[in-house]
N, C-alpha and C positions, 0 to 999 in steps of 0.2 A: 744246716746253715753254716756259712763260712765266708771269710773275707779272702779274696784273691788279689794279690798285688800284680797288676798287669804290666806295669812299667814305671820308670822314674826318669825325670828330667836329668840330663847329664850335668847341667850347670847349677842346679839347685836341689832342694829336697822335695820338690813337687812330685806327687805320686798319682798314678792312674790305677784305680782299683774297682772291684766289683764285690758288693755285699749282698749275699743271698739271705733273705729274711722270710718268716712264715707267710707273709702276705705279698711277697714280690721281691724283685731284684732291684738294687740301687747301684747305679753307676756313679763312681766318685772321681773327682770332687763333686759334692752334691750340696745343694741348698734346700733347706726344709722350711716351707711356709709355716707360719705359726697359727695354730688354731686353738687359742687359749681356752675357749669355752666349748670346744668340740666343733668349732666353725672358724674357717679362715674368713675374716671379716669381708662381707659383701660378695663372696665368691662361692659359686655352686661347685660341688665336687666334680661334676663333668667339665667345668671350666678349668679346674686345676689340672685335670688330665690333658685338656687341650693345650694348655700352656707349657706342658712338659714336666709337671711336678711328679716326683717319684715317691716321696715320703713327706708326711706332714708331722707337726709336733702338737701334742696335747698337753694341757697343764694340770698336773696332779692336784695341786692345792685348790684351784678353782673348781675343778670337776668334783672333787671330794665334798666341797661345800654345797655345790649346786650343779646338777640335781642330786648328787650323792653317788659314790662309787658302787654302793650296794644295788641301787636301782639300775645303773648301767650294766652291772654284772647280771642282774636278773633278766634283762631284756636281750642278753646275748653278747654283751661287750661293746666297746667303744666303736669298733668298725661298723657294726650293724646299726648302732644308735645314731651315728652321724652320717651314714650313707657313703662312707669312703671305704673302698675295698682294697686299697693299697697299704703299704707299710705305715705304721705310726710309731713315733718315739714319744714317750712321756717323760717329763722331768720329774725330779724327786719331791718337789715342793720346798726344798731348802732355800732357793733364791727368793721365793715369795715370802717366806718367813722373814728373810732379811729385809726385803723391800717394802712390804705392806703391813706387817704385823705391828701392833702396839703392845706395850707392857710385856715385852718378850723376856723370857727367862730361859737361858740355855744351861742345861745340866747334863750329866753323863747319860741320863735316861733318854733325853731328847730335848725338844723345844716346847715349852708351854707358852701360849700366846693368846692374844685376843684377836679374833678374825676380823676382817675388814667389812663384813656384811652387817652383822648385828652386834659385834663386840663380845660375843660369847667366847669363853675360854675353851681351848682345845689343846690336846697334846699330839705332837707329831714326832714319832720316834723312827729309828731305822726300820724296825719291824712293821710299824704301821704304814710307812711309806711303801714298803715292798708289798704289803697286803692290798693297799689301794690300787697300786699299779697292776697287781695280779688280777684284781676285779675288773680293771679297765681292759685288760687283755692286749695291751700294746705289744708291738713286735720287739721294741727295745725299751727297757726300764732303766732309769738312772738310779744309782745308789744315793742314799740320803747323806748329805754333807753339810758342813757349816761354811758359809761364804763370808769371809772376813771383809770388812769395809776398806775403803781407801780414803785417807792415809791410814796406815795400820802399824802400830809399834810392833817390834819383833816379838816381844813377850806375848802380845795378843795373838800374833800369827802362829807362834809355836803352840799355844794352848788350843787355838782353833784347829790347827792341823792334827793335833792329838785326837780331838773329837772325830774329825773326818776319817782318820785311819781306823780308830777303834769301832766307829759306826760301820765302816766298810766291812770289817770282820763280822759284825753282827748281821749285816745284810747278807753276807755270804752264807752264814749258818742258816738263816731263814730260807734262802733260796734252795740250799741243799736239802733242807727238810721238807719243803712244800712243793718243789719242782713246778713252778708256775708255767702256764701254757699261754700261747697266743694262737687261737684257733686250734688246730690239731697238732701244732708243733711247739717246741720249747721256746719260751720267752728268753730273749737275750738280755744281758745286763752289762752296763758300762760303769766303770769306776770314774771318779772325778778327782783330778789333781788340783790341790789347793796349795797354799804357801805364800800368798800375797806377792810382794816384789822381791822376795829373798831367794837367791839362786840355790843355796844349799837346801832350803826347805822344799822348793819345787822338785829338785832332784830326789830328795828323800821320799816325797809323796809318790813320784812316778815309780821309783824302784819298789816301794812297799806295795803299791797297788798292782804292779806288774807281777809281783811274786804271788799274788792271790789268784792270778789267771782268770780274769774276767774276759768277756767277749769283745770288749772294746774299751776305749779310754777317752774321757773328756778332759779338757783343760778349762777349769772354771775359775771364778774370781777375776775375770778380765772384763773390761768395759764396765767397771764400777766407779768410774771417775778419774782413773789414772791417765797420765799423758800417753799419747799413742806409742811413743818409744818404749815405755815400760810395759805396755800391752804386748808389743812384739817380743820384748825380752822374756816375758812370762812364758810365751810359746817356745822360745829358744832354750830356756832353762829346762823345760820338761820334755819336749819331743824326742831328743836323742836317747832318752832313757825309757821310752815306751816301746813295746814290741813292734818290730817291723811288720809282722804278719797280722796285726790287729788294726781296725780303723781308729782314727783320731778325730775328735770332735771339739771344736772351739765354740763354747756356749754363748749365745746371746749377742752376736755381732756379725758384721759391722757394715761399714760402707763398702761399695764395690772395690775401691783400691785397697782397703784394709784386707778384704777377703783374699785378693790376689797375693798380697804380701804374706798372708798366713799360709796359703797354699804353697808358696815358695819355701816356707819353713816346715813343710811336711804335714799340714792339716788336711783332712779329707772331707769333713762334714761341718755344716754351719746352719745356724738359724738366727733370725733377727726379726723384730717387729717393725723395723724401719720402713720396709716397702709399703705396708698398708697404713702405717701411722703418717708418713709423709703424704700419702694420697689423700687422707682425710683433711690435710691442711693445704691441699691444692698444689702439691709439688710432684711433678712427673720426673722420673729418672730416665735419662737417655744417654746414648754413647757420647753426646756432647756436654754431659753434666746435667745437674738438676735444672728443671724448667718450672718456674713459678707461674702457673697458668692463670692466676687471678690478675696478673699485671696488665695494665692497660695496653701495653705494646702489642699484645696478642689479639686485641679486639677485632681486627679485620684480617687476621692472618689465616688464610685458607689452607695452609700446609698442615700435614699430620704432625702430631707431637714428635713421632719417631718414625721416619720413613723406612727404617729397617725392622720395625716392630710387627707384631701379629696383626692380621687384618681385623680382628675383633675391635681394635682401637684405631688402627691406621686409617680406617674408612672415614673417621671423623676429623674435622679441622680443629686447630687450636682455638679459633674464634668460637666454634660451636661448644667446645668443652668449657671454655671460659664462661660462655653464656649459661651453661648448665650450673656452674658453681654460683654465679651471681643470682640465678633464679632459685637456688636451693634445691635443685633436682637430685634425687638419689643416684640417677645414672652417672652423674659426675664422679661420685665416690667409687662406683663400680668400675668405670672405665680407667681411672687412674690406678686403682688397686690392681686391676688386671695388668695394666702397663708395667707397673713397678715390679710385681712378682714375676711376670714373664721376662722382664729385663734381667733380673737376677738369674733366673733359670737358663736363659739364653747365654748369659755370661759363663755359667758352669759348663754348658755344652761346648761352647767355644774353647774353654780352658781344657776340657778333656781332649778335644781334638788337637790342641796345641801341644799337649804333653805327648800324645801319641805320635805326632809328626816331628817332634824334636824342635818345635818353634816356641816353646813356652816363654822363654826369656824375652824374645823380641815382641811377642804378643802382649805380655804383661806391660812392658815399657810403653808400647804404642797405645794401649788402652788407657793407662793411667795418665799419660801426657794429654791425650785427647779429652779425657773426662775432666781433668783439672784445669786445663788451659782454655777450653772453649766453653766455659760455663755460660749457660744461656740466661740465667737470672730471670 
């Protein structure tokens, strides 16, 4: 398994790469649909392939609670369990401890907390996170980290980063000792850069993790409530100090324009729940911006939501899909989820082509202008 840098934009840090994983190859820049519970909401695995998905994301915290990582391991791993034979990345559980857990207590050992299902106490440590992800058998496992909140005092950010770095070393020791696998090949592991809004802490984290020589690196602790400008700064503070020959992953974001801006700053991989979450609220993403399909203005509109989109959705009119939402039909959720995910994946394919052809800068500006100025509402 290896990451190959195939090219870079001359006017920005945008990169074109190829990541070979145990269950397949991922062309970057790449977007990963989120399958929190081992399922991308409303979407069949064959439909994911049809829309161009190369890799999906599974959630360590949720799968460990239900149905349990031991059960998934017993039946042959997450790929077999969920019917997806392509690459899978699993997060470490650290973000869910931050966002969901009650009565949390962070210590050097790990995080003791009350889970969100039944309130029972559990301990998640670096070693336990690695063990769970080894049981899941994902292609890429994320290191266990501590995600600081926003806003965050420097003293807290320093203490939090200390945990993240020391926990990374413990993850490394566990990995070296147990040599976890994904199918018949070695599982890959990505470190996570933290440091909140502080430039020197982001650089320190990137340099410390790079020295540990992981397979790739994520920039975490973004999209936790900070202004967009500070989100971009967090990427700028870290990316220059990460190895050029390893993939870079911005965790849990963002809007299509934000993703293009981060690609321009040297990021290769993304995930976000936004496409399916917006779909469940009746919002379709199109090249002309978000379209709120429940609005009365679409009641008699027989045009497709997105004339450039996949035939799976484009065969239906705005009027019909609006009717499905008003009638409470499940097909409405499926169609918009497909539309929004396919839109993100199409954007990544267009971006890869733009980097290859030396047109990324003009493509980015044209896309963002069209998306932001022609919002359909």
